[in-house]
C-alpha positions, -999 to 999 in steps of 0.1 A, spaced: 147 36 15 170 14 36 169 -1 70 196 15 92 187 0 126 166 -26 143 167 -27 181 145 -58 185 114 -37 187 115 -7 163 128 -4 127 145 28 117 146 35 79 162 62 60 149 79 29 164 103 4 141 134 -1 127 121 -34 119 87 -19 101 104 10 80 123 -14 72 91 -33 64 73 -1 39 100 10 23 101 -25 19 63 -27 3 61 8 -19 90 -1 -35 68 -28 -48 43 -2 -74 27 -5 -71 19 -41 -87 -15 -47 -124 -10 -55 -145 -26 -27 -166 -44 -53 -135 -62 -65 -137 -86 -35 -163 -112 -43 -178 -139 -22 -182 -172 -39 -217 -177 -55 -241 -196 -33 -271 -214 -47 -294 -188 -30 -289 -156 -50 -307 -135 -24 -285 -148 3 -254 -143 -18 -263 -106 -25 -269 -100 12 -236 -116 21 -218 -96 -5 -233 -64 9 -221 -74 44 -186 -80 30 -185 -46 13 -197 -28 44 -172 -45 66 -144 -38 41 -154 -1 38 -152 2 76 -118 -15 78 -105 7 49 -118 39 66 -100 29 98 -68 21 79 -70 54 60 -72 72 94 -42 53 106 -22 61 74 -30 98 78 -21 98 115 12 80 107 21 105 79 14 135 101 30 122 133 59 146 139 78 120 160 78 94 133 97 113 107 130 130 115 140 153 85 173 169 78 185 186 46 188 156 24 175 126 44 145 116 64 145 89 91 113 69 96 105 47 126 81 17 126 74 -11 151 71 -47 139 33 -47 140 32 -15 119 56 -30 94 32 -58 86 2 -34 85 22 -11 61 29 -41 39 -9 -46 36 -15 -10 28 12 -9 1 -2 -42 -13 -37 -26 -16 -23 3 -37 -1 -21 -58 -30 -45 -66 -53 -15 -71 -29 -2 -98 -28 -36 -114 -66 -37 -115 -67 -2 -131 -42 -15 -157 -67 -43 -167 -50 -70 -146 -23 -77 -172 -7 -111 -173 30 -113 -165 38 -127 -199 16 -104 -218 37 -79 -239 21 -44 -238 33 -9 -245 23 20 -224 28 57 -228 45 64 -194 32 100 -195 -4 86 -196 -26 76 -166 -15 40 -172 21 52 -168 11 66 -134 -3 33 -124 28 14 -134 50 39 -116 29 35 -84 28 -3 -87 65 -6 -91 72 18 -62 49 -1 -39 69 -33 -49 101 -15 -40 89 -3 -6 74 -38 1 107 -55 -7 126 -32 17 100 -39 44 101 -76 38 138 -77 39 138 -57 72 115 -83 88 144 -108 85 168 -84 103 
């Protein structure tokens, strides 16, 4: 995936066929962070804390459902992706770029959570054909797509 044009309003990216498939697969995983992962700080009143946690989870579920609809609409918008034999061009505006960074981050962090939240310095071996390998693959691809988007914001 690379930025090929920025006209001051819209970004135009280009994918190879495999990258396009990976992009669609990654975005199809959203949302990936368990809602229960987000915790409010503990207040002295446990009943109040539980009620506030429930409100947080409900609000997040609504936001994630809305984001999921937006992701699906984006992926199925025929005007957004222009395909040829070997490449696909993909158009985003600046607001969508920032939103897409958040979506990719959700998937990336969700994979990290599924892997047990490993520390950077921790040495661990993973069978890449296992489910853990799938999480590592998705986490790294999200990082790649995020890096391209972040670099494009400086265009």
